[in-house]
Backbone bond lengths (Angstrom), bond angles and torsions (degrees), N, CA, C in turn:
res aa  C-N    CA-C-N  psi(-1)  N-CA   C-N-CA  omega(-1)  CA-C   N-CA-C  phi
1 M - - - 1.459 - - 1.532 107.85 -
2 N 1.323 117.68 128.56 1.457 119.90 -179.32 1.525 110.31 -80.02
3 K 1.340 116.61 172.38 1.462 121.52 -174.59 1.528 112.41 -63.09
4 V 1.317 116.98 -40.88 1.461 120.02 -178.41 1.525 110.41 -63.05
5 S 1.324 116.61 -45.99 1.467 120.19 179.48 1.522 110.75 -62.75
6 E 1.323 116.66 -38.59 1.460 120.97 179.91 1.532 110.88 -63.59
7 I 1.321 116.92 -44.43 1.470 121.30 -179.31 1.525 110.32 -67.75
8 I 1.320 116.44 -42.31 1.467 120.12 -179.52 1.518 110.50 -63.82
9 S 1.331 116.89 -42.75 1.462 118.59 -179.47 1.527 111.18 -66.88
10 K 1.324 117.29 -30.25 1.458 121.38 -179.27 1.533 111.60 -68.87
11 Y 1.336 117.28 -37.63 1.458 121.28 -174.75 1.527 113.63 -105.88
12 A 1.311 117.81 -1.06 1.472 120.72 -174.61 1.520 112.26 -60.27
13 D 1.339 118.67 -42.36 1.462 121.08 -177.68 1.521 111.96 -65.27
14 R 1.336 117.30 -42.57 1.468 120.49 -179.50 1.523 110.52 -66.55
15 L 1.326 116.09 -41.84 1.458 119.45 -178.81 1.525 111.28 -72.26
16 K 1.336 116.84 -31.95 1.463 120.50 -179.71 1.527 111.01 -64.94
17 S 1.347 117.08 -31.23 1.461 120.20 178.23 1.523 111.41 -65.21
18 F 1.335 117.65 -19.05 1.460 122.35 176.83 1.515 111.77 -100.03
19 G 1.309 117.12 5.76 1.455 120.17 178.68 1.518 113.19 85.12
20 I 1.319 117.23 14.35 1.459 121.27 178.80 1.513 107.68 -105.16
21 Q 1.318 115.94 124.99 1.454 119.30 -179.58 1.524 109.06 -120.71
22 L 1.317 115.11 124.66 1.455 121.16 178.42 1.520 108.48 -111.45
23 S 1.299 115.00 150.08 1.456 118.19 174.98 1.516 108.75 -149.03
24 A 1.301 114.39 149.52 1.458 121.04 175.85 1.517 107.10 -134.80
25 E 1.312 114.36 63.24 1.452 119.75 -177.18 1.508 109.65 -99.87
26 G 1.313 114.66 157.71 1.463 120.21 176.78 1.510 111.47 93.56
27 E 1.270 114.33 171.27 1.454 121.71 -179.84 1.521 109.64 -99.65
28 I 1.292 114.96 148.56 1.454 119.69 175.23 1.517 107.26 -84.66
29 E 1.303 114.22 123.92 1.448 118.93 -179.28 1.511 109.66 -104.29
30 K 1.298 116.34 139.42 1.450 120.77 177.54 1.528 107.17 -83.31
31 V 1.315 114.96 126.72 1.444 120.28 -179.30 1.517 108.30 -102.77
32 N 1.318 115.52 123.96 1.452 119.27 177.74 1.516 108.76 -80.26
33 Q 1.304 115.55 128.04 1.440 119.71 179.64 1.516 109.33 -105.29
34 M 1.300 114.18 143.36 1.458 120.13 178.55 1.517 108.29 -93.86
35 A 1.326 114.86 144.69 1.454 119.41 173.08 1.515 107.92 -82.26
36 M 1.339 115.83 140.62 1.455 121.31 179.15 1.510 107.42 -138.82
37 A 1.320 115.48 139.68 1.462 120.33 176.95 1.515 108.45 -144.02
38 V 1.321 114.77 155.11 1.459 121.03 175.80 1.527 106.50 -106.19
39 L 1.320 115.19 127.73 1.452 120.06 179.65 1.529 109.94 -76.98
40 A 1.321 115.59 165.45 1.462 120.65 -179.24 1.527 111.35 -58.06
41 D 1.350 118.35 -29.32 1.465 120.85 -179.97 1.538 112.70 -86.68
42 G 1.355 118.16 1.76 1.459 121.80 177.50 1.512 114.49 97.64
43 T 1.314 118.82 -7.24 1.465 122.77 179.33 1.530 109.05 -73.46
44 E 1.326 116.02 138.27 1.464 120.45 176.44 1.519 108.93 -94.43
45 V 1.353 115.58 132.01 1.465 121.16 176.76 1.518 108.30 -117.70
46 Y 1.331 115.30 150.26 1.459 121.52 -175.90 1.510 110.03 -131.99
47 S 1.344 114.93 155.20 1.458 121.82 172.94 1.521 107.16 -140.29
48 P 1.342 118.25 140.57 1.464 119.11 179.22 1.531 112.08 -69.67
49 D 1.325 117.87 -13.31 1.471 121.74 178.08 1.530 109.21 -82.03
50 P 1.332 117.28 158.13 1.462 119.07 -179.09 1.532 113.57 -67.01
51 E 1.318 117.40 -20.76 1.462 121.08 177.09 1.523 109.08 -146.66
52 F 1.309 115.08 160.29 1.463 119.45 179.36 1.530 108.72 -77.90
53 K 1.333 116.12 125.28 1.470 121.46 178.62 1.516 108.41 -149.90
54 V 1.309 115.67 167.53 1.458 120.27 -180.00 1.530 108.82 -61.35
55 G 1.331 116.04 130.65 1.461 121.99 -179.16 1.529 112.68 96.91
56 S 1.314 118.36 -9.86 1.468 121.29 178.69 1.523 109.47 -75.14
57 E 1.329 115.46 141.44 1.462 119.78 172.95 1.519 107.18 -73.09
58 L 1.321 116.07 145.04 1.457 120.78 178.26 1.514 107.18 -128.71
59 F 1.331 116.67 128.88 1.447 118.69 -179.67 1.529 110.35 -142.53
60 I 1.314 114.08 164.76 1.461 122.18 175.18 1.519 106.67 -122.80
61 M 1.314 116.92 167.67 1.465 120.81 179.06 1.527 108.97 -101.06
62 D 1.338 114.70 137.94 1.470 117.94 176.12 1.532 108.80 -82.91
63 G 1.303 117.44 -175.34 1.462 122.16 -176.97 1.512 113.63 -60.85
64 D 1.336 118.28 -26.17 1.464 122.05 -179.58 1.528 112.39 -92.14
65 G 1.343 117.54 0.12 1.459 121.24 -179.67 1.514 113.25 86.82
66 N 1.319 117.78 15.95 1.458 121.38 178.41 1.526 109.12 -92.97
67 P 1.350 117.74 139.44 1.460 119.37 179.49 1.532 110.68 -74.62
68 I 1.345 115.01 137.29 1.474 120.59 173.44 1.517 106.99 -132.23
69 P 1.336 118.30 145.82 1.464 120.37 -178.40 1.538 111.10 -57.69
70 A 1.328 114.24 141.72 1.463 119.75 179.24 1.527 108.68 -68.47
71 P 1.330 117.73 146.51 1.459 120.29 179.29 1.532 111.26 -65.67
72 D 1.319 116.00 152.57 1.462 121.11 179.42 1.527 109.98 -65.97
73 G 1.320 114.93 150.09 1.457 120.65 177.42 1.515 111.17 129.38
74 E 1.337 114.97 -170.31 1.457 121.14 179.31 1.532 108.71 -96.73
75 H 1.322 115.48 131.96 1.458 121.63 179.58 1.532 107.70 -122.61
76 T 1.328 116.81 121.36 1.461 121.87 -178.67 1.532 108.78 -98.77
77 T 1.325 115.69 126.08 1.463 120.20 179.07 1.531 109.76 -81.31
78 A 1.300 116.54 166.00 1.467 121.41 179.28 1.522 111.11 -61.79
79 E 1.319 118.08 -26.09 1.467 122.03 178.02 1.515 112.63 -81.25
80 G 1.330 117.37 -8.03 1.456 121.43 178.45 1.521 114.72 100.12
81 K 1.320 117.70 -1.75 1.462 121.40 178.61 1.526 107.64 -75.24
82 V 1.359 116.48 136.36 1.463 121.03 179.63 1.525 108.09 -107.37
83 L 1.337 115.67 124.73 1.461 121.97 177.97 1.525 107.81 -108.13
84 V 1.331 115.82 119.46 1.461 120.69 177.46 1.521 106.54 -94.28
85 V 1.361 116.05 124.10 1.459 121.46 -173.63 1.520 109.88 -120.66
86 A 1.352 115.87 136.85 1.461 122.39 173.23 1.526 106.70 -138.58
87 G 1.330 116.87 120.47 1.464 121.26 178.60 1.519 112.86 66.75
88 G 1.326 118.51 28.48 1.458 121.99 178.72 1.516 113.87 80.51
89 V 1.350 117.52 8.07 1.458 121.91 -179.07 1.527 108.40 -122.08
90 V 1.336 116.76 138.99 1.458 121.58 178.76 1.525 108.28 -72.07
91 T 1.338 115.57 123.80 1.474 120.21 178.95 1.516 111.73 -102.83
92 E 1.343 116.73 -20.33 1.459 119.86 179.87 1.526 108.53 -157.24
93 V 1.325 115.36 144.28 1.457 121.35 175.61 1.518 107.60 -123.21
94 K 1.332 116.14 119.52 1.462 121.31 178.89 1.523 107.38 -105.75
95 E 1.316 115.24 117.77 1.458 120.71 -179.09 1.527 109.96 -75.99
96 P 1.320 118.31 150.54 1.466 121.20 177.43 1.525 110.66 -70.20
97 M 1.315 117.06 160.46 1.463 121.94 -177.62 1.534 111.56 -65.60
98 A 1.316 118.10 -47.48 1.469 121.74 -177.96 1.525 108.84 -85.69
99 E 1.325 115.91 108.40 1.462 121.53 -176.20 1.522 111.32 -115.15
100 E 1.347 118.74 7.79 1.455 121.62 -173.52 1.527 113.22 -66.26
101 A 1.311 118.93 -43.76 1.468 121.00 -175.51 1.526 112.74 -60.21
102 P 1.348 119.70 -47.61 1.463 117.93 178.64 1.531 113.05 -62.58
103 K 1.333 118.63 -32.74 1.464 120.29 179.15 1.517 110.28 -63.47
104 V 1.314 117.69 -39.40 1.450 121.05 179.44 1.527 110.06 -62.81
105 E 1.326 117.29 -44.09 1.463 120.61 178.93 1.518 110.77 -62.29
106 V 1.310 117.49 -41.90 1.451 121.14 179.70 1.520 109.89 -64.78
107 E 1.335 117.28 -41.16 1.458 120.43 179.38 1.523 110.80 -63.74
108 I 1.311 117.22 -40.91 1.458 120.64 179.28 1.527 110.10 -63.49
109 E 1.342 116.76 -45.12 1.464 120.06 178.31 1.527 110.40 -61.69
110 E 1.352 117.19 -40.93 1.462 119.92 179.60 1.523 110.62 -64.60
111 E 1.351 117.47 -38.02 1.458 120.13 178.21 1.526 110.70 -65.18
112 K 1.336 117.60 -42.03 1.459 120.67 177.66 1.523 110.20 -61.59
113 Q 1.334 116.52 -44.22 1.460 121.38 179.79 1.524 109.65 -62.36
114 A 1.348 116.67 -45.24 1.459 120.29 -178.74 1.525 110.64 -64.65
115 A 1.329 117.14 -37.96 1.465 120.26 179.38 1.519 110.70 -63.83
116 F 1.312 117.50 -39.16 1.457 120.58 179.51 1.522 110.53 -71.81
117 E 1.326 116.75 -41.25 1.456 119.67 -178.64 1.515 111.69 -69.96
118 G 1.334 117.83 -22.15 1.459 121.42 -178.59 1.522 113.13 -77.00
119 V 1.319 118.68 -8.00 1.450 121.77 -179.72 1.523 108.65 -85.34
120 S 1.309 115.03 122.94 1.465 118.44 -179.89 1.528 109.80 -80.90
121 K 1.304 115.09 165.77 1.455 121.12 -179.94 1.527 109.95 -63.05
122 E 1.339 116.99 -38.63 1.457 121.47 -179.84 1.526 110.79 -65.33
123 E 1.350 117.24 -42.16 1.462 120.47 178.01 1.522 110.44 -63.29
124 F 1.314 115.85 -42.43 1.463 120.21 179.79 1.526 110.17 -63.25
125 E 1.339 116.06 -45.39 1.463 119.88 -179.82 1.520 111.45 -64.96
126 S 1.344 117.38 -39.44 1.465 119.07 179.42 1.523 110.56 -66.61
127 T 1.320 117.13 -36.13 1.470 120.31 176.95 1.519 110.21 -65.17
128 I 1.320 116.46 -45.12 1.470 120.78 178.59 1.528 109.32 -62.38
129 N 1.346 117.44 -43.61 1.470 120.43 179.49 1.519 111.30 -60.96
130 S 1.334 116.95 -43.26 1.465 119.13 -179.66 1.531 110.75 -65.95
131 L 1.334 117.54 -37.05 1.462 119.92 176.93 1.522 111.30 -65.63
132 V 1.322 116.62 -43.32 1.463 120.74 179.63 1.528 109.86 -64.18
133 E 1.336 117.40 -41.85 1.467 120.27 178.68 1.521 110.98 -64.20
134 A 1.335 116.54 -39.57 1.469 119.92 177.81 1.524 110.22 -63.90
135 F 1.333 116.97 -41.88 1.464 120.44 176.55 1.523 110.74 -62.18
136 E 1.330 117.16 -43.52 1.462 120.60 -179.86 1.527 110.53 -62.16
137 A 1.340 117.34 -42.96 1.460 120.88 179.92 1.523 110.67 -64.39
138 K 1.307 116.90 -43.07 1.464 121.05 -179.82 1.533 110.33 -64.50
139 I 1.320 116.57 -43.22 1.468 120.55 179.61 1.527 110.40 -66.15
140 A 1.330 118.08 -38.92 1.463 120.72 177.57 1.524 110.35 -63.87
141 A 1.331 117.19 -41.53 1.468 120.61 178.10 1.528 110.63 -63.88
142 L 1.317 116.65 -41.94 1.464 120.12 179.00 1.527 111.42 -65.89
143 N 1.337 117.24 -38.49 1.470 120.29 177.52 1.523 110.73 -65.04
144 A 1.344 117.63 -40.52 1.463 120.99 178.60 1.529 110.15 -64.28
145 E 1.319 116.68 -42.32 1.467 120.71 178.11 1.532 110.79 -64.14
146 K 1.328 115.87 -38.74 1.468 120.19 178.82 1.521 110.30 -63.09
147 Q 1.340 117.11 -44.19 1.459 120.34 179.50 1.522 110.97 -64.12
148 S 1.324 117.09 -40.54 1.464 120.99 177.84 1.524 110.92 -62.24
149 L 1.317 116.46 -45.47 1.461 120.45 178.91 1.523 111.31 -65.69
150 S 1.320 117.28 -38.19 1.470 120.45 178.23 1.524 110.44 -63.35
151 A 1.330 117.07 -41.66 1.467 120.51 178.90 1.526 110.29 -64.84
152 T 1.321 117.01 -40.57 1.468 120.70 178.73 1.519 110.75 -64.79
153 I 1.312 116.60 -42.41 1.466 120.52 179.24 1.523 110.61 -63.79
154 E 1.324 116.79 -42.35 1.470 119.89 179.89 1.529 110.84 -64.32
155 K 1.343 116.14 -41.19 1.460 120.47 178.87 1.530 110.32 -62.92
156 M 1.332 115.81 -42.42 1.459 119.96 -179.18 1.526 111.72 -69.96
157 S 1.331 116.65 -31.64 1.466 119.17 -178.67 1.525 111.74 -69.41
158 K 1.318 117.44 -21.76 1.462 120.59 179.22 1.523 111.92 -83.77
159 Q 1.313 117.48 -16.05 1.457 121.24 178.91 1.513 109.31 -87.10
160 P 1.340 117.15 149.04 1.468 118.22 177.48 1.527 109.86 -67.42
161 A 1.306 115.66 143.80 1.454 120.76 -177.34 1.518 111.44 -72.34
162 V 1.322 118.09 -41.14 1.462 123.61 -178.77 1.515 108.33 -140.66
163 D 1.325 115.16 179.69 1.463 119.14 175.65 1.522 109.04 -62.91
164 S 1.293 115.41 166.78 1.447 121.65 -179.34 1.527 110.62 -56.51
165 V 1.304 115.67 151.65 1.459 121.04 -179.23 1.532 110.04 -66.25
166 K 1.314 116.38 -40.62 1.456 120.31 179.27 1.519 108.32 -78.93
167 K 1.296 114.64 126.16 1.455 118.33 176.28 1.516 108.59 -84.06
168 S 1.267 113.89 122.65 1.462 116.59 178.03 1.519 107.23 -107.32
169 S 1.288 113.68 116.17 1.460 117.87 177.20 1.514 107.66 -100.89
170 P 1.272 115.82 141.59 1.468 117.35 -178.71 1.534 110.15 -63.16
171 V 1.280 114.83 136.58 1.455 120.75 -179.04 1.523 107.91 -81.78
172 A 1.282 113.02 117.45 1.463 117.73 179.88 1.521 109.21 -84.39
173 K 1.277 114.38 132.76 1.458 118.15 178.51 1.527 107.47 -78.66
174 S 1.258 113.28 122.47 1.462 118.07 -179.81 1.526 109.54 -106.49
175 E 1.264 114.25 160.53 1.460 119.24 178.93 1.522 109.36 -73.53
176 P 1.262 117.78 146.99 1.458 119.33 178.16 1.534 110.75 -61.27
177 I 1.304 112.37 140.90 1.458 119.20 -177.24 1.529 108.42 -95.79
178 N 1.275 114.94 131.77 1.454 120.10 178.20 1.523 107.10 -92.36
179 L 1.311 115.63 97.45 1.452 120.96 -177.07 1.528 112.78 -73.95
180 A 1.305 116.65 -19.56 1.470 120.56 -177.28 1.516 111.45 -67.73
181 K 1.303 117.94 -28.69 1.448 121.09 -176.78 1.517 111.88 -87.91
182 M 1.367 117.74 -3.53 1.464 121.02 -174.93 1.510 110.04 -102.77
183 D 1.333 113.93 155.48 1.447 117.92 172.57 1.525 108.66 -80.42
184 S 1.297 118.83 173.05 1.464 122.67 -174.39 1.538 112.72 -62.65
185 K 1.287 117.22 -38.19 1.473 120.29 -179.41 1.527 110.42 -64.98
186 N 1.277 119.91 -46.82 1.469 123.74 -179.96 1.520 111.27 -67.46
187 R 1.341 118.59 -33.39 1.462 121.15 176.39 1.517 110.82 -61.87
188 I 1.325 115.81 -43.87 1.477 119.92 -179.80 1.537 110.15 -63.38
189 F 1.304 118.39 -45.37 1.466 121.87 178.68 1.531 111.81 -61.97
190 S 1.279 117.16 -39.22 1.472 121.22 179.36 1.506 110.90 -64.90
191 I 1.314 116.68 -43.79 1.477 120.73 -179.90 1.532 110.40 -64.28
192 I 1.331 116.14 -43.72 1.483 120.01 -179.99 1.523 109.76 -63.92
193 N 1.311 119.59 -46.27 1.478 122.70 -179.45 1.506 112.02 -64.71
194 K 1.294 118.09 -27.87 1.461 121.88 -179.93 1.538 110.57 -65.29
195 Y 1.320 119.01 -33.25 1.464 122.70 -175.92 1.524 114.23 -101.00
196 K 1.260 116.83 8.14 1.474 119.09 177.48 1.486 111.54 -70.43
C-alpha cells in the first residue's frame, strides 16, 4: 500500500461523516510526453521523446495530420535552439547562447519539489488532523446555531401572527334613548346608529 492510500484510508471514515469521499484507486500510469517546438518560420516539429536530443526522431505534420520525417538540415526553434537533422533523426542539438531563463524555471520547480519532499508524514498528518478538527468545530457550531434557530422558529410559529381577524371594538354604554319624545325619522336614525 503506498503512502497516499494509507493516509486516505486512515482519514476516510472521519471525512465521510462530513460528506467528503476520497479515493486512491487504480494504478498510476506513466504517460509518455512528446517534445514539441515551433521553428522560427512557424512550423511545428515533434519528437516522440520528452525532449529533443541526439538520436531523437524529428517529424512535422502534413496537411492531413500525419507525421512525416523532418527535412535534413539545421532547424532553429523560436527559443533559439538549433536542431541538426539527417534522415529524420536529430544528429546535433545546439543550445542558444542565453540560457538564464530556463535555469530560473528549473530552480523554481526544484524548490517546489524540495518544499514538498521536506514535509514529513507526521507534519502532514498533524495538518490534516488540525483541518479535520477545525471542520468538526465549525460543523458543531453550525448545528448548534441550527437547533437554536429551529427552536426560535417553532416558538414563533405557535404565536399568532397578527391580531384577531375579527375586530372587537369596546362597546360603549350609551344612555337610554327616549323614543317617545322623537319623531319617526329620528327614531329610525337612533335605532340604526345603536347597532353600528
